All heavy atoms as an XYZ file, in Angstrom:
785
protein
N       0.838     -1.170      0.000
C       0.000      0.000      0.000
C       0.886      1.237      0.000
O       1.739      1.396      0.863
C      -0.885     -0.037      1.248
C      -1.929      1.027      1.246
S      -3.125      0.792      2.568
C      -4.048     -0.566      1.904
N       0.690      2.108     -0.974
C       1.546      3.276     -1.127
C       0.791      4.532     -0.709
O       0.032      5.096     -1.474
C       2.006      3.373     -2.582
C       3.100      4.393     -2.752
O       3.577      4.957     -1.772
N       3.487      4.638     -3.977
N       0.990      4.952      0.541
C       0.361      6.155      1.052
C       1.389      7.281      1.055
O       2.583      7.049      1.179
C      -0.132      5.945      2.484
C      -1.285      4.994      2.619
C      -1.829      5.034      3.995
C      -1.244      4.053      4.937
N      -1.142      2.704      4.642
N       0.903      8.501      0.953
C       1.790      9.640      1.098
C       2.228      9.756      2.546
O       1.500      9.376      3.467
N       3.436     10.255      2.763
C       3.954     10.352      4.124
C       3.115     11.276      4.995
O       3.005     11.084      6.196
C       5.404     10.845      4.093
C       6.409      9.887      3.471
C       7.790     10.512      3.472
C       6.431      8.574      4.218
N       2.477     12.276      4.396
C       1.690     13.210      5.183
C       0.298     12.687      5.483
O      -0.434     13.290      6.252
C       1.613     14.562      4.460
C       2.957     15.200      4.311
C       3.582     15.239      3.080
C       3.613     15.736      5.401
C       4.827     15.812      2.941
C       4.859     16.308      5.282
C       5.467     16.347      4.045
N      -0.083     11.558      4.907
C      -1.364     10.943      5.224
C      -1.246      9.913      6.328
O      -2.251      9.487      6.876
C      -1.950     10.285      3.982
C      -2.309     11.269      2.895
C      -2.778     10.572      1.635
O      -2.597      9.367      1.492
N      -3.355     11.335      0.730
N      -0.039      9.504      6.662
C       0.163      8.464      7.675
C      -0.037      9.037      9.073
O      -0.836      8.525      9.859
C       1.565      7.832      7.545
C       1.830      6.882      8.685
C       1.687      7.119      6.222
N       0.667     10.107      9.412
C       0.560     10.728     10.730
C      -0.501     11.814     10.659
O      -0.379     12.767      9.896
C       1.916     11.322     11.175
C       1.777     12.044     12.497
C       2.965     10.235     11.272
N      -1.565     11.665     11.451
C      -2.662     12.628     11.406
C      -2.427     13.806     12.334
O      -2.579     14.957     11.944
C      -3.974     11.938     11.761
C      -4.417     10.944     10.717
C      -5.740     10.347     11.067
C      -6.185      9.387      9.985
N      -7.459      8.773     10.288
N      -2.083     13.532     13.609
C      -1.883     14.614     14.566
C      -1.126     14.086     15.776
O      -1.135     12.888     16.051
C      -3.233     15.191     15.014
O      -3.955     14.224     15.737
N      -0.474     14.986     16.523
C       0.131     14.554     17.782
C      -0.967     14.280     18.800
O      -2.043     14.879     18.747
C       1.002     15.742     18.202
C       0.485     16.893     17.457
C      -0.171     16.374     16.214
N      -0.699     13.362     19.704
C      -1.650     12.991     20.743
C      -1.068     13.471     22.068
O      -0.044     12.960     22.521
C      -1.867     11.475     20.731
C      -2.937     11.001     21.657
C      -4.268     11.295     21.417
C      -2.632     10.255     22.782
C      -5.259     10.859     22.260
C      -3.617      9.811     23.634
C      -4.931     10.110     23.375
O      -5.912      9.675     24.218
N      -1.687     14.475     22.686
C      -1.132     15.135     23.860
C      -1.989     14.860     25.090
O      -3.146     15.277     25.153
C      -1.047     16.641     23.619
C      -0.282     17.070     22.368
C      -0.397     18.559     22.157
C       1.159     16.646     22.466
N      -1.408     14.127     26.062
C      -2.053     13.866     27.341
C      -0.992     13.991     28.428
O       0.196     14.176     28.141
C      -2.672     12.456     27.390
O      -1.629     11.491     27.215
C      -3.731     12.272     26.327
N      -1.409     13.867     29.675
C      -0.451     13.915     30.781
C       0.493     12.716     30.731
O       1.682     12.847     31.002
C      -1.185     13.935     32.119
C      -1.901     15.233     32.394
C      -2.559     15.249     33.755
O      -2.048     14.568     34.668
O      -3.570     15.941     33.894
N      -0.029     11.562     30.391
C       0.809     10.363     30.293
C       1.884     10.541     29.228
O       3.049     10.188     29.438
C      -0.062      9.156     29.957
C       0.718      7.880     29.775
C      -0.182      6.747     29.358
C       0.646      5.517     29.052
N      -0.175      4.397     28.574
N       1.503     11.112     28.092
C       2.461     11.307     27.005
C       3.511     12.344     27.394
O       4.694     12.186     27.072
C       1.728     11.714     25.713
C       2.704     12.085     24.626
C       0.832     10.586     25.242
N       3.127     13.395     28.106
C       4.119     14.392     28.515
C       5.099     13.798     29.533
O       6.279     14.144     29.526
C       3.447     15.646     29.079
O       2.703     15.341     30.227
N       4.637     12.883     30.384
C       5.556     12.179     31.287
C       6.504     11.270     30.505
O       7.703     11.207     30.795
C       4.793     11.355     32.315
C       4.082     12.214     33.347
O       4.458     13.406     33.495
O       3.154     11.705     33.999
N       5.979     10.552     29.511
C       6.823      9.695     28.678
C       7.856     10.512     27.910
O       8.984     10.073     27.707
C       5.968      8.907     27.681
C       5.197      7.724     28.212
C       4.284      7.164     27.135
C       6.139      6.655     28.720
N       7.456     11.703     27.480
C       8.365     12.568     26.724
C       9.559     12.960     27.583
O      10.699     12.966     27.128
C       7.611     13.812     26.257
C       8.409     14.728     25.392
C       7.546     15.876     24.900
N       7.035     16.686     25.977
C       7.637     17.790     26.433
N       8.747     18.195     25.886
N       7.113     18.473     27.417
N       9.317     13.254     28.851
C      10.403     13.664     29.740
C      11.258     12.484     30.188
O      12.474     12.594     30.295
C       9.832     14.379     30.952
C       9.191     15.703     30.608
C       8.454     16.320     31.775
O       8.349     15.721     32.839
N       7.940     17.522     31.578
N      10.630     11.338     30.461
C      11.357     10.192     31.006
C      12.111      9.391     29.946
O      13.265      9.026     30.144
C      10.386      9.252     31.737
C       9.794      9.861     32.990
C       8.691      8.995     33.566
O       8.475      7.880     33.050
O       8.053      9.445     34.523
N      11.455      9.096     28.835
C      12.068      8.158     27.885
C      12.078      8.655     26.443
O      12.245      7.857     25.532
C      11.348      6.810     27.958
O       9.992      6.987     27.606
N      11.881      9.958     26.241
C      11.971     10.564     24.908
C      10.999      9.908     23.923
O      11.356      9.593     22.801
C      13.412     10.507     24.383
C      13.677     11.577     23.353
O      12.956     12.549     23.252
N      14.735     11.391     22.589
N       9.743      9.695     24.383
C       8.710      9.101     23.545
C       7.635     10.134     23.236
O       7.290     10.961     24.078
C       8.040      7.918     24.240
C       8.783      6.635     24.133
C       7.973      5.492     24.704
O       7.313      5.647     25.707
N       8.041      4.346     24.059
N       7.080     10.049     22.040
C       5.999     10.921     21.605
C       4.869     10.046     21.087
O       5.106      8.931     20.623
C       6.477     11.859     20.493
C       7.536     12.825     20.952
C       8.878     12.457     20.975
C       7.199     14.100     21.370
C       9.852     13.332     21.398
C       8.172     14.995     21.796
C       9.483     14.605     21.802
O      10.459     15.469     22.234
N       3.635     10.550     21.134
C       2.479      9.786     20.659
C       1.793     10.554     19.536
O       1.714     11.787     19.564
C       1.509      9.526     21.792
N       1.300      9.807     18.552
C       0.625     10.392     17.404
C      -0.617      9.583     17.077
O      -0.633      8.361     17.228
C       1.540     10.384     16.167
C       2.772     11.212     16.317
C       3.968     10.635     16.703
C       2.741     12.570     16.071
C       5.117     11.390     16.843
C       3.876     13.341     16.201
C       5.068     12.750     16.588
N      -1.666     10.264     16.598
C      -2.784      9.582     15.975
C      -2.362      9.308     14.537
O      -1.890     10.206     13.850
C      -4.035     10.453     15.986
C      -4.676     10.574     17.328
C      -5.982     11.330     17.229
C      -6.650     11.408     18.570
N      -7.957     12.091     18.489
N      -2.511      8.059     14.110
C      -2.058      7.676     12.777
C      -3.191      7.015     12.004
O      -4.237      6.672     12.569
C      -0.831      6.731     12.844
C       0.362      7.428     13.459
C      -1.156      5.471     13.606
N      -2.967      6.820     10.720
C      -3.941      6.168      9.860
C      -4.178      4.743     10.343
O      -3.253      4.059     10.776
C      -3.419      6.174      8.419
C      -4.420      5.636      7.445
O      -5.581      6.089      7.496
O      -4.054      4.769      6.629
N      -5.414      4.285     10.256
C      -5.791      2.981     10.790
C      -5.072      1.832     10.085
O      -4.856      0.773     10.674
C      -7.332      2.802     10.734
C      -7.794      1.657     11.617
C      -7.818      2.627      9.322
C      -7.804      1.951     13.064
N      -4.637      2.034      8.840
C      -3.962      0.962      8.105
C      -2.445      1.149      8.044
O      -1.777      0.424      7.322
C      -4.526      0.869      6.687
O      -4.276      2.076      6.000
N      -1.894      2.100      8.804
C      -0.455      2.370      8.762
C       0.324      1.284      9.503
O      -0.122      0.756     10.514
C      -0.164      3.726      9.384
N       1.516      0.968      8.988
C       2.394     -0.002      9.624
C       3.499      0.727     10.391
O       3.682      1.934     10.241
C       3.035     -0.923      8.572
O       3.836     -0.130      7.700
C       1.974     -1.663      7.776
N       4.238     -0.026     11.203
C       5.330      0.566     11.972
C       6.381      1.187     11.061
O       6.892      2.270     11.327
C       5.989     -0.490     12.859
C       5.152     -0.929     14.020
C       5.914     -1.920     14.877
C       5.106     -2.356     16.064
N       5.858     -3.236     16.961
N       6.697      0.503      9.986
C       7.720      0.991      9.056
C       7.279      2.296      8.394
O       8.069      3.232      8.258
C       8.021     -0.080      8.006
C       9.125      0.279      7.077
N      10.432      0.396      7.495
C       9.122      0.572      5.753
C      11.191      0.750      6.463
N      10.400      0.857      5.389
N       6.024      2.385      7.978
C       5.507      3.609      7.369
C       5.502      4.774      8.355
O       5.838      5.905      7.998
C       4.084      3.384      6.842
C       4.004      2.467      5.661
C       2.587      2.106      5.284
O       1.666      2.312      6.103
O       2.400      1.609      4.162
N       5.124      4.494      9.599
C       5.106      5.536     10.632
C       6.514      6.037     10.904
O       6.755      7.244     11.009
C       4.444      5.003     11.918
C       2.971      4.690     11.664
C       4.592      5.995     13.063
C       2.309      3.894     12.749
N       7.472      5.114     10.989
C       8.865      5.498     11.227
C       9.380      6.393     10.102
O       9.978      7.444     10.355
C       9.735      4.248     11.353
C      11.184      4.540     11.617
C      11.986      3.268     11.790
C      13.442      3.588     12.024
N      14.246      2.396     12.249
N       9.140      6.015      8.853
C       9.597      6.819      7.716
C       8.927      8.191      7.712
O       9.575      9.206      7.425
C       9.309      6.086      6.405
C      10.289      4.977      6.119
C       9.944      4.173      4.889
C       9.614      5.030      3.699
N       9.368      4.234      2.467
N       7.638      8.234      8.018
C       6.904      9.505      8.001
C       7.414     10.459      9.076
O       7.640     11.646      8.813
C       5.415      9.244      8.188
N       7.634      9.968     10.292
C       8.115     10.821     11.385
C       9.535     11.293     11.106
O       9.867     12.462     11.318
C       8.020     10.081     12.741
C       8.727     10.844     13.838
C       6.567      9.846     13.114
N      10.393     10.400     10.617
C      11.773     10.782     10.325
C      11.850     11.846      9.234
O      12.627     12.787      9.331
C      12.598      9.557      9.928
C      12.977      8.686     11.097
C      13.793      7.471     10.691
O      13.835      7.132      9.480
O      14.384      6.856     11.591
N      11.036     11.716      8.204
C      11.112     12.695      7.117
C      10.415     14.006      7.477
O      10.893     15.077      7.115
C      10.507     12.114      5.843
O       9.135     11.898      6.014
N       9.305     13.936      8.189
C       8.545     15.145      8.497
C       9.231     16.001      9.557
O       9.304     17.214      9.445
C       7.135     14.770      8.949
C       6.223     15.951      9.119
C       5.751     16.644      8.017
C       5.844     16.375     10.379
C       4.919     17.729      8.158
C       5.016     17.461     10.531
C       4.548     18.131      9.418
O       3.732     19.213      9.576
N       9.760     15.382     10.622
C      10.366     16.123     11.724
C      11.889     16.163     11.683
O      12.510     16.766     12.559
C       9.920     15.532     13.069
C       8.446     15.681     13.328
C       7.602     14.592     13.238
C       7.910     16.912     13.661
C       6.249     14.719     13.477
C       6.553     17.059     13.909
C       5.728     15.955     13.809
N      12.525     15.496     10.737
C      13.987     15.449     10.595
C      14.664     14.947     11.870
O      15.567     15.583     12.417
C      14.540     16.821     10.214
O      13.979     17.255      9.010
N      14.222     13.792     12.354
C      14.791     13.155     13.545
C      15.068     11.688     13.228
O      14.655     11.173     12.187
C      13.831     13.252     14.759
C      13.661     14.682     15.214
C      12.501     12.617     14.447
N      15.766     11.005     14.120
C      16.027      9.576     13.996
C      15.160      8.831     15.011
O      15.191      9.126     16.200
C      17.503      9.256     14.260
C      18.434      9.831     13.216
C      18.235      9.149     11.894
C      19.227      9.693     10.875
N      18.989      9.125      9.562
N      14.410      7.859     14.541
C      13.495      7.094     15.377
C      14.171      5.807     15.824
O      14.748      5.089     15.011
C      12.196      6.781     14.605
C      11.301      5.868     15.406
C      11.477      8.068     14.250
N      14.089      5.519     17.119
C      14.656      4.290     17.661
C      13.689      3.123     17.465
O      14.065      2.083     16.944
C      14.972      4.472     19.143
C      15.717      3.342     19.777
C      16.131      3.702     21.192
C      16.948      2.602     21.816
N      17.364      2.967     23.176
N      12.427      3.269     17.902
C      11.425      2.233     17.661
C      10.027      2.830     17.706
O       9.814      3.951     18.144
C      11.547      1.067     18.646
C      11.250      1.465     20.065
O      11.096      2.638     20.370
N      11.150      0.483     20.936
N       9.059      2.032     17.233
C       7.662      2.452     17.166
C       6.802      1.358     17.786
O       6.971      0.178     17.482
C       7.230      2.672     15.691
C       5.757      3.029     15.610
C       8.073      3.741     15.037
N       5.879      1.757     18.655
C       4.885      0.842     19.220
C       3.506      1.328     18.801
O       3.242      2.527     18.798
C       4.971      0.810     20.738
O       6.238      0.376     21.152
N       2.627      0.383     18.475
C       1.300      0.730     17.973
C       0.228      0.186     18.906
O       0.339     -0.936     19.408
C       1.098      0.158     16.556
C       2.040      0.837     15.574
C      -0.337      0.338     16.098
C       1.948      0.288     14.177
N      -0.824      1.000     19.122
C      -1.976      0.590     19.915
C      -3.230      0.851     19.092
O      -3.428      1.965     18.601
C      -2.058      1.383     21.241
C      -3.287      0.993     22.025
C      -0.813      1.199     22.061
N      -4.067     -0.185     18.918
C      -5.367      0.000     18.283
C      -6.367      0.376     19.361
O      -6.602     -0.391     20.300
C      -5.828     -1.276     17.580
C      -5.053     -1.533     16.325
O      -4.834     -0.619     15.542
N      -4.626     -2.767     16.130
N      -6.964      1.555     19.249
C      -7.902      2.062     20.248
C      -9.318      1.824     19.740
O      -9.672      2.256     18.647
C      -7.670      3.566     20.503
C      -8.636      4.082     21.549
C      -6.236      3.819     20.919
N     -10.110      1.124     20.549
C     -11.489      0.837     20.169
C     -12.359      2.049     20.470
O     -12.218      2.699     21.506
C     -12.028     -0.369     20.954
C     -11.250     -1.638     20.721
C     -11.409     -2.112     19.302
C     -10.654     -3.408     19.096
N     -10.631     -3.795     17.702
N     -13.289      2.346     19.572
C     -14.196      3.468     19.756
C     -15.201      3.200     20.867
O     -15.662      2.072     21.047
N     -15.554      4.237     21.604
C     -16.503      4.091     22.703
C     -17.927      3.964     22.179
O     -18.283      4.508     21.139
C     -16.444      5.318     23.611
C     -15.183      5.431     24.416
C     -15.289      6.627     25.332
C     -14.066      6.740     26.210
N     -14.170      7.881     27.116
N     -18.747      3.261     22.932
C     -20.163      3.177     22.640
C     -20.876      4.244     23.461
O     -20.709      4.315     24.673
C     -20.704      1.786     23.000
O     -19.956      0.817     22.277
C     -22.161      1.662     22.659
N     -21.662      5.074     22.804
C     -22.365      6.170     23.462
C     -23.865      5.963     23.304
O     -24.346      5.552     22.253
C     -21.970      7.518     22.837
C     -20.527      7.883     23.058
C     -20.296      8.212     24.493
C     -18.902      8.734     24.717
N     -18.679      9.152     26.065
N     -24.595      6.280     24.355
C     -26.052      6.162     24.315
C     -26.666      7.543     24.204
O     -26.262      8.469     24.890
C     -26.560      5.506     25.585
C     -26.164      4.070     25.719
C     -26.720      3.500     26.974
N     -28.184      3.615     26.937
C     -28.998      2.773     27.541
N     -28.506      1.787     28.241
N     -30.301      2.925     27.474
N     -27.635      7.647     23.344
C     -28.442      8.856     23.303
C     -29.875      8.458     23.668
O     -30.146      7.294     23.980
C     -28.387      9.504     21.922
O     -29.087      8.729     20.988
N     -30.756      9.378     23.555
C     -32.136      9.095     23.927
C     -32.775      8.073     22.993
O     -33.619      7.286     23.404
C     -32.909     10.392     23.904
C     -34.329     10.266     24.300
C     -34.962     11.617     24.370
N     -36.366     11.496     24.678
C     -37.193     12.490     24.729
N     -36.754     13.715     24.495
N     -38.452     12.308     25.012
N     -32.370      8.086     21.746
C     -33.058      7.288     20.752
C     -32.307      6.048     20.293
O     -32.909      5.104     19.815
C     -33.370      8.161     19.529
C     -34.224      9.341     19.902
C     -33.676     10.611     19.959
C     -35.550      9.173     20.235
C     -34.449     11.694     20.320
C     -36.339     10.255     20.596
C     -35.785     11.522     20.638
O     -36.555     12.576     21.004
N     -30.974      6.051     20.367
C     -30.243      4.898     19.866
C     -28.841      4.848     20.495
O     -28.390      5.783     21.123
C     -30.132      4.926     18.357
C     -29.327      6.080     17.836
C     -29.207      6.041     16.352
N     -28.378      7.161     15.918
C     -28.502      7.770     14.788
N     -29.408      7.378     13.940
N     -27.718      8.764     14.479
N     -28.173      3.747     20.237
C     -26.796      3.566     20.696
C     -25.875      3.851     19.520
O     -26.063      3.311     18.435
C     -26.577      2.142     21.230
C     -27.468      1.909     22.454
C     -25.121      1.919     21.570
C     -27.432      0.500     22.976
N     -24.885      4.712     19.745
C     -23.933      5.083     18.695
C     -22.557      4.580     19.074
O     -22.241      4.417     20.251
C     -23.871      6.601     18.540
C     -25.187      7.237     18.187
C     -25.046      8.730     18.155
C     -26.391      9.384     17.909
N     -26.305     10.841     17.939
N     -21.698      4.352     18.082
C     -20.337      3.918     18.330
C     -19.378      4.876     17.630
O     -19.533      5.134     16.442
C     -20.104      2.504     17.808
C     -18.727      1.976     18.129
C     -18.561      0.573     17.604
C     -17.197      0.024     17.872
N     -16.121      0.761     17.262
N     -18.424      5.387     18.384
C     -17.383      6.210     17.777
C     -16.438      5.300     17.005
O     -16.274      4.129     17.336
C     -16.606      6.970     18.844
C     -17.428      8.034     19.525
C     -16.575      8.820     20.476
N     -17.373      9.825     21.174
C     -16.931     10.512     22.208
N     -15.711     10.312     22.669
N     -17.701     11.404     22.771
N     -15.787      5.849     16.000
C     -14.938      5.014     15.155
C     -13.645      4.626     15.875
O     -13.157      5.345     16.748
C     -14.628      5.737     13.848
O     -14.036      6.982     14.121
N     -13.094      3.471     15.494
C     -11.816      3.003     16.029
C     -10.696      3.842     15.421
O     -10.837      4.389     14.333
C     -11.601      1.531     15.674
C     -12.682      0.637     16.238
O     -13.343      1.032     17.210
O     -12.859     -0.465     15.698
N      -9.559      3.934     16.147
C      -8.412      4.668     15.632
C      -7.132      4.028     16.143
O      -7.165      3.136     16.986
C      -8.480      6.154     15.997
C      -8.626      6.461     17.456
C      -9.743      6.348     18.216
C      -7.608      6.937     18.340
N      -9.495      6.728     19.506
C      -8.189      7.103     19.608
C      -6.271      7.248     18.168
C      -7.467      7.551     20.706
C      -5.557      7.707     19.272
C      -6.163      7.853     20.507
N      -6.017      4.452     15.581
C      -4.716      3.858     15.914
C      -3.805      4.922     16.484
O      -3.752      6.044     15.998
C      -4.102      3.251     14.657
C      -2.871      2.409     14.916
C      -2.325      1.826     13.628
C      -3.015      0.525     13.324
N      -2.337     -0.215     12.237
N      -3.085      4.535     17.547
C      -2.149      5.427     18.222
C      -0.757      4.820     18.120
O      -0.585      3.611     18.281
C      -2.557      5.585     19.687
C      -1.665      6.444     20.516
C      -2.225      6.741     21.904
C      -2.868      5.602     22.605
N      -3.243      5.912     23.994
N       0.238      5.666     17.847
C       1.616      5.188     17.729
C       2.494      5.913     18.738
O       2.460      7.145     18.824
C       2.144      5.437     16.331
N       3.234      5.144     19.534
C       4.248      5.695     20.426
C       5.591      5.601     19.709
O       6.021      4.517     19.338
C       4.315      4.918     21.742
C       3.121      5.125     22.626
C       2.101      4.183     22.701
C       2.997      6.280     23.389
C       1.008      4.373     23.517
C       1.903      6.484     24.209
C       0.919      5.520     24.263
O      -0.173      5.723     25.074
N       6.251      6.744     19.530
C       7.503      6.818     18.790
C       8.610      7.203     19.756
O       8.538      8.247     20.404
C       7.396      7.859     17.644
C       8.707      7.984     16.922
C       6.289      7.484     16.695
N       9.632      6.342     19.859
C      10.783      6.638     20.714
C      11.919      7.132     19.831
O      12.287      6.488     18.859
C      11.239      5.405     21.468
C      12.442      5.687     22.373
C      12.755      4.508     23.219
N      11.589      4.258     24.052
C      11.622      3.526     25.160
N      12.720      2.972     25.549
N      10.529      3.341     25.862
N      12.478      8.287     20.209
C      13.569      8.886     19.438
C      14.911      8.516     20.054
O      14.999      8.139     21.226
C      13.415     10.404     19.417
C      12.105     10.955     18.872
C      12.125     12.471     18.928
C      11.856     10.483     17.469
N      15.962      8.636     19.258
C      17.308      8.434     19.776
C      17.647      9.547     20.763
O      17.025     10.615     20.760
C      18.315      8.429     18.625
C      18.248      7.240     17.676
C      19.233      7.433     16.537
C      18.530      5.946     18.401
N      18.638      9.312     21.610
C      19.040     10.308     22.605
C      19.506     11.585     21.925
O      20.223     11.549     20.926
C      20.159      9.748     23.494
C      19.672      8.581     24.344
O      18.458      8.537     24.630
O      20.494      7.737     24.716
N      19.077     12.717     22.461
C      19.460     14.009     21.922
C      18.520     14.542     20.856
O      18.639     15.680     20.435
N      17.564     13.736     20.402
C      16.597     14.156     19.387
C      15.331     14.662     20.085
O      14.902     14.088     21.084
C      16.234     12.980     18.486
C      17.396     12.347     17.789
C      17.789     13.109     16.544
O      16.961     13.566     15.795
N      19.085     13.237     16.344
N      14.718     15.706     19.560
C      13.459     16.212     20.107
C      12.526     16.624     18.969
O      12.975     16.898     17.860
C      13.668     17.440     21.022
O      14.309     18.467     20.257
C      14.496     17.099     22.243
N      11.241     16.659     19.290
C      10.215     17.145     18.370
C       9.466     18.263     19.072
O       9.056     18.101     20.223
C       9.228     16.028     17.981
C       9.928     14.921     17.208
C       8.065     16.588     17.181
C       9.043     13.744     16.897
N       9.269     19.387     18.389
C       8.496     20.480     18.957
C       7.042     20.286     18.546
O       6.668     20.514     17.410
C       9.021     21.815     18.450
C       8.277     22.989     19.043
O       7.722     22.828     20.151
O       8.256     24.059     18.418
N       6.204     19.818     19.495
C       4.800     19.600     19.207
C       3.906     20.627     19.872
O       2.702     20.456     19.962
C       4.355     18.173     19.635
C       4.948     17.127     18.739
C       4.690     17.907     21.078
N       4.491     21.712     20.354
C       3.709     22.794     20.932
C       3.339     22.608     22.381
O       2.314     23.090     22.825
N       4.133     21.864     23.141
C       3.831     21.640     24.551
C       4.348     22.751     25.453
O       3.849     22.954     26.530
C       4.438     20.308     25.027
C       3.825     19.062     24.418
C       4.587     17.837     24.858
C       2.380     18.945     24.807
N       5.382     23.447     25.040
C       5.965     24.465     25.897
C       5.195     25.740     25.840
O       4.692     26.348     25.115
C       7.415     24.740     25.518
C       8.374     23.692     26.034
C       8.375     22.410     25.226
O       8.433     22.446     24.014
O       8.262     21.359     25.857
């Protein structure tokens, strides 16, 4: 599957857990395309942010089921990628 590099990584994923991981182990989290592989994510992050990636971990997040007055709805599933950079590398994702 040949996707453009800018279609693989959708947005940074910013939470308290991710900011702790960023400080402790130089890891960042991104929302990525549901069909993206580890290799595609690594290439996309390296080319877009000009950094060297050590490894990539992927988590498939299941969408929540929500109830309304009339029916039960389900939010769509999505994929999250934890990207660990080599020592001395950083990404500016707007946290400061």
